C-alpha positions in Angstrom: -12.7 42.0 -30.9 -14.9 39.2 -31.1 -16.6 37.7 -28.1 -14.3 34.4 -28.8 -11.3 36.5 -28.9 -12.3 38.3 -25.6 -13.0 35.1 -23.8 -9.2 33.9 -24.5 -8.3 36.5 -21.7 -8.2 35.6 -18.1 -8.0 38.2 -15.5 -5.2 38.1 -12.7 -6.9 39.3 -9.7 -3.7 40.3 -8.1 -2.3 42.2 -10.6 -5.4 43.3 -12.7 -3.5 42.3 -16.0 -5.0 40.2 -18.4 -3.5 36.7 -19.5 -3.9 35.4 -22.9 -4.6 31.6 -23.0 -3.1 30.8 -26.3 0.4 32.9 -25.6 0.6 31.9 -22.1 4.2 33.3 -21.6 4.9 37.0 -20.3 4.3 38.5 -23.9 0.5 37.4 -23.4 0.1 39.6 -20.3 -1.5 42.8 -21.4 -3.7 45.6 -20.1 -7.3 46.3 -20.9 -6.3 48.8 -23.6 -3.7 46.2 -25.2 -6.1 43.3 -25.3 -7.4 44.0 -28.9 -4.0 45.1 -30.4 -2.5 41.8 -28.9 -5.3 39.8 -30.5 -4.1 41.0 -34.0 -0.5 40.1 -33.6 0.9 37.5 -35.9 2.3 35.6 -32.7 -1.2 35.4 -31.2 -2.9 34.4 -34.3 -0.3 31.9 -34.9 -0.4 30.2 -31.5 -4.3 30.4 -31.5 -4.6 28.4 -34.7 -1.7 25.8 -33.3 -3.8 25.3 -30.3 -7.1 24.9 -32.3 -5.4 22.3 -34.6 -3.7 20.6 -32.0 -5.9 20.8 -29.1 -4.1 19.7 -25.7 -0.8 19.0 -27.2 -0.2 22.8 -28.2 0.4 25.7 -25.8 -3.1 25.9 -24.4 -2.3 22.9 -22.0 0.2 25.2 -20.4 -1.0 26.8 -17.1 0.8 30.0 -15.7 1.2 30.1 -12.1 2.2 32.8 -9.4 3.5 32.9 -5.8 4.6 36.3 -5.0 7.7 37.2 -7.2 7.9 33.4 -8.3 6.4 32.7 -11.7 6.4 29.2 -13.3 4.3 27.2 -15.8 2.5 23.9 -15.3 1.7 21.4 -18.1 -1.9 20.1 -17.4 -1.2 17.0 -19.5 1.6 15.3 -17.4 1.8 17.9 -14.4 5.4 18.8 -15.3 6.6 22.1 -13.9 8.5 24.6 -16.5 10.4 27.1 -14.7 11.4 29.1 -17.7 9.0 30.2 -20.5 11.7 29.5 -23.1 11.6 25.8 -22.1 7.8 25.6 -22.9 8.3 24.6 -26.7 10.8 21.9 -25.7 8.5 20.4 -23.2 5.9 20.0 -25.8 7.8 18.0 -28.1 9.4 16.1 -25.4 9.1 12.3 -24.8 7.2 12.5 -21.4 4.8 15.1 -22.7 3.8 12.9 -25.9 3.3 9.8 -23.8 1.2 11.4 -21.3 -1.0 13.1 -24.1 -1.2 9.6 -25.7 -2.4 8.0 -22.5 -5.0 11.0 -22.3 -6.3 10.4 -25.6 -6.6 6.9 -25.0 -8.4 7.6 -21.7 -10.9 10.1 -23.4 -11.9 7.3 -25.7 -11.9 4.3 -23.6 -12.7 5.4 -20.0 -15.4 3.5 -18.2 -17.9 5.9 -16.6 -17.9 4.0 -13.4 -14.2 4.6 -13.5 -14.2 8.5 -14.1 -14.6 10.6 -11.2 -16.9 13.8 -10.9 -14.0 15.7 -10.1 -10.3 15.9 -10.6 -8.2 13.7 -8.2 -4.7 14.1 -7.1 -2.8 11.0 -5.9 0.1 11.7 -3.9 2.6 9.4 -2.4 4.5 6.1 -2.7 4.5 3.8 -5.3 1.1 2.4 -4.5 -1.0 5.4 -4.4 1.1 7.8 -6.3 1.9 5.5 -8.9 0.7 2.1 -9.8 -3.1 2.1 -8.5 -4.4 5.0 -10.2 -2.3 5.8 -13.1 -4.7 4.2 -15.8 -7.6 5.3 -13.9 -9.0 8.5 -15.9 -7.7 11.7 -17.5 -9.1 13.5 -14.4 -6.8 11.5 -12.1 -3.0 13.0 -11.8 -0.6 10.7 -10.1 2.0 12.6 -7.9 5.0 9.9 -7.2 6.8 11.3 -4.1 8.9 8.3 -2.8 9.2 7.8 0.9 7.5 6.7 4.0 4.8 7.9 6.1 7.5 9.0 8.8 9.5 11.1 6.1 6.2 12.9 4.6 4.9 13.5 8.2 8.0 15.3 9.6 8.5 17.2 6.4 11.5 15.5 5.0 9.7 14.9 1.9 8.5 18.4 0.9 4.9 18.4 -0.8 3.3 21.8 -2.1 0.0 21.2 -3.4 -0.4 24.4 -5.1 2.8 23.5 -7.2 1.4 20.2 -8.0 -1.4 22.1 -9.9 -4.1 21.3 -7.1 -7.1 23.7 -7.2 -10.3 24.1 -4.8 -13.2 21.7 -5.6 -10.8 18.9 -6.3 -9.8 15.9 -4.4 -6.4 14.6 -3.0 -5.5 11.2 -1.9 -2.5 10.7 0.1 -0.7 7.3 0.3 2.1 6.4 2.6 2.8 3.5 5.1 3.5 0.2 3.2 7.4 0.9 3.7 6.8 1.9 7.6 5.0 -1.5 8.0 7.7 -3.4 5.9 10.9 -2.1 7.5 10.2 -0.1 10.5 7.2 -0.7 12.7 8.5 -4.0 14.5 12.0 -2.7 14.5 11.0 0.6 16.3 8.7 -1.4 18.8 11.7 -3.5 19.7 14.1 -0.4 20.2 11.6 1.5 22.1 10.3 -1.4 24.2 6.8 -0.9 23.4 3.8 -2.2 21.5 3.1 -2.0 17.8 0.0 0.2 18.6 2.3 2.8 20.4 4.6 3.3 17.4 1.7 3.5 14.9 -0.4 5.7 16.9 2.2 8.1 17.4 3.1 7.9 13.2 -0.7 8.4 12.4 -1.1 11.3 14.5 1.9 12.9 12.8 0.6 12.0 9.6 -2.7 13.4 10.1 -1.3 16.5 11.0 0.7 17.1 8.2 -2.3 16.3 5.9 -4.5 18.8 7.6 -1.6 21.7 7.4 -1.5 20.8 3.7 -5.2 21.1 3.0 -6.2 24.1 5.4 -5.1 26.6 2.8 -8.2 25.3 0.7 -10.8 26.2 3.4 -12.6 23.0 3.3 -13.0 23.3 -0.7 -10.6 20.2 -1.2 -11.8 16.5 -0.5 -9.1 14.8 1.2 -8.4 11.0 1.5 -6.1 8.9 3.4 -5.5 5.7 1.5 -5.4 2.6 3.7 -2.2 0.5 3.8 -2.2 -2.4 1.3 -1.6 -5.9 2.4 2.0 -6.9 2.9 4.0 -9.5 0.4 7.2 -11.3 0.7 7.8 -11.4 -3.2 11.1 -10.0 -4.9 12.6 -8.1 -1.7 14.1 -4.9 -2.5 17.6 -4.6 -0.7 17.0 -0.9 -0.5 13.8 -1.3 1.7 14.2 -5.0 2.9 11.5 -6.9 4.8 11.4 -7.0 8.5 10.2 -9.5 10.4 8.0 -12.5 9.7 5.4 -11.9 6.9 2.5 -12.9 9.6 3.8 -10.3 11.9 3.6 -7.4 9.0 0.0 -8.6 8.2 -1.1 -8.2 11.9 0.9 -4.9 11.8 -0.8 -3.7 8.6 -4.6 -4.7 10.1 -3.8 -2.7 13.2 -2.1 0.2 11.4 -5.3 0.6 9.3 -7.8 0.0 12.4 -5.9 3.1 14.2 -5.7 5.2 10.7 -9.2 4.6 9.9 -10.3 5.4 13.5 -8.1 8.6 13.3 -9.9 9.8 10.2 -13.2 9.4 11.7 -12.5 11.9 14.5 -11.4 14.4 12.0 -14.4 16.4 11.4 -13.2 19.8 10.0 -11.8 19.6 7.7 -13.0 16.4 7.0 -10.5 13.4 6.1 -12.0 10.2 4.3 -10.2 6.8 5.0 -10.2 4.9 1.6 -9.9 1.1 2.1 -10.2 -0.9 -1.4 -8.0 -3.7 -0.6 -10.3 -6.3 0.9 -10.6 -8.2 -2.3 -6.9 -8.3 -3.0 -6.2 -9.5 0.4 -5.7 -13.3 1.4 -7.2 -15.3 4.4 -3.9 -14.6 6.2 -4.1 -10.8 5.7 -1.3 -11.0 2.9 -1.4 -9.8 -0.6 -3.2 -12.4 -2.7 -0.4 -13.3 -5.5 -2.9 -13.8 -8.1 -3.2 -10.0 -8.0 0.3 -9.0 -7.6 2.7 -7.6 -9.9 5.4 -10.1 -8.6 6.6 -7.5 -6.0 4.5 -5.7 -3.4 1.8 -3.8 -5.3 -1.6 -4.8 -6.7 -0.9 -5.1 -10.5 -2.6 -2.2 -12.4 -4.4 -4.5 -14.6 -6.6 -5.6 -11.8 -7.3 -2.0 -10.5 -10.6 -1.5 -12.1 -12.5 -2.4 -8.9 -10.5 0.3 -6.9 -11.2 3.0 -9.7 -14.9 2.1 -9.3 -15.0 2.3 -5.7 -13.1 5.8 -5.6 -15.5 7.1 -8.3 -18.5 5.9 -6.3 -17.3 7.4 -2.9 -16.5 10.7 -4.7 -20.0 10.8 -6.2 -21.4 10.2 -2.8 -19.7 13.1 -1.0 
């Protein structure tokens, strides 16, 4: 067996078995004495050649994951989970995979070095951080859109498993929640509870940070964690499913207070460290609302204007 063929095997520290990176299903799991024989099989040679010819579009982009008796496969291009290895080939020719692969190839030839972070970054959360702000940043950035509010995330109603999302040590993760809480709930809850906005926000932020720390603690300080600031509020194209509550000026004041409390809470967190990421100053009007010139016509910063956000995140990661 050549050194190149030998390098095609990765050892599973739990079972002691070897996993062939070209034959990523169960047929690629072998013992020491079977490695050489496996490397001569027609199936291995065919899949190895397919990987060499097609690169990331072939089976080599599928990563095998285990958790006790559970086994699943994760596509490293589009972060899709495949629960049955028989479905892998179907996934690789599917529309979503091909679209993500095309986007990654475009990134690799056009990404601005100032927008290319020094590590893999996973952005988790609502449509701001989990979707629109970072989806065009770099092939090293993976967006996981998990809809909901800060409250549903913090109380476990939105279940998030970082390892199942493909997150590993020595990577970064950015959490993005709070805009819908400001849009729909903070002022309403303050009236119901007969208390100030700060009381509602402080209780919510405490739960939020507690849940973030619970998720990252398994990585033993080897994961860089960020909490994204709440973006400035907008009054454009109201969504009837999550309608605006209160005046826009009130929501602007709530957003400012929310970010002050969130930033202060992040600064208090020393071990593990939680970084506060605030990239919205240049997109905010003098009255604290979203500048319509940068809007997508709804409540988001349009992705075509997000390059300064990408540059800021890359710079902050490089400085850590």
